[in-house]
N, C-alpha and C positions, 0 to 999 in steps of 0.2 A: 979288511975294513972297510967300511961301505962308504962308495963315490959320495962325490958333494953332489951329482945332479939328483943320485935316490935319496938322499936326505932331503934336498929341498922339497922333490916330489913327496916325500913325507911329512913335511912340516905344511905344506898349501894344502896336503888332505886333512889335516889336524884344524887346521885354520878355517877351511869350507865347512868342515864337519860340526862345529863348534858353530860357526855363525847359522849354518841351517838349523840345530837342535835350537838356538838362541832367538832363532825370528818365529820358532814354532812357538817357543815356551816363553820367552821374556826373561824371566829370570831362572836361574838356576844355584843352588848350593849344594856342595856335596865333597867326597871323598878322591882322591884320583882315583880310585878303584869303579867307584860310582863312573864315574865321568868315562872311565877306559871302556863301560860296560856300555854306557848311553849311546857313545860316539859306533861301538861295534854295531851295534845294535841301528844308529842311523845309516851306518854304510852298507849294513846285511852283508853282502856275498863279494863288496869291493874292497875291502879291506887290505890294503900291499901286502905283501908279503914281508917287506923290513918293517912293518908296524912295531912301534915300542914295546918291548915283551914284559914292562913292568910299571906298575904305575911312576916309578921315580925314573924313568926312561921317558915316559908321554910327560910330566912333569917340565923337563930339561926340550922337549919339543914343544910344549904349548910356551916356555920362556921364548925360545925361538920366535913366536908369532905373536906373543904381548902386545908390543908395538903396533901390527896390524889390526889386531881388535879393537886396541883404542880408536884407532883412526878409523875405523868403521862402526864406533859409538857405539862400544862395548866398553863396559868397565871389568873390568877383571881385580879380584884381592886373594890374595891367601893370606888364612887366618888359622886362629886357633878354635876349635870349640872353649865355650868358657865352661864345662864342666867338669870333672875331677881328671880325664883323659886326656883332655886337651888334642883332642883330636887335630890332626891338621884338616884344613877344608878351603877348599876352591869357591869362589861368589863370582857369578856371573852376573853381571844385570843390561839388558840391552837398553840402552838410551833411546832407540829409536823409536820405542813404540808407543 
């Protein structure tokens, strides 16, 4: 089992990464897989060893920092695409820009 401090560390990294990406881009919409790729690219070689191993695990981490993101002026919505596949998407908006 992963210790609580390591869980908090990863949650903090997820929070800071999302915040950094949104400060650069403003708004972003995509699948959790795309978000994982984007955050890993933003972190470069500083990805923690206990980084979520799947898009669903990243969603759990994201859920733990949703309120912090909203308090920082960013809105986050989990939606489904309106096409036939109804792909699950996450939509970020930086209200500070």
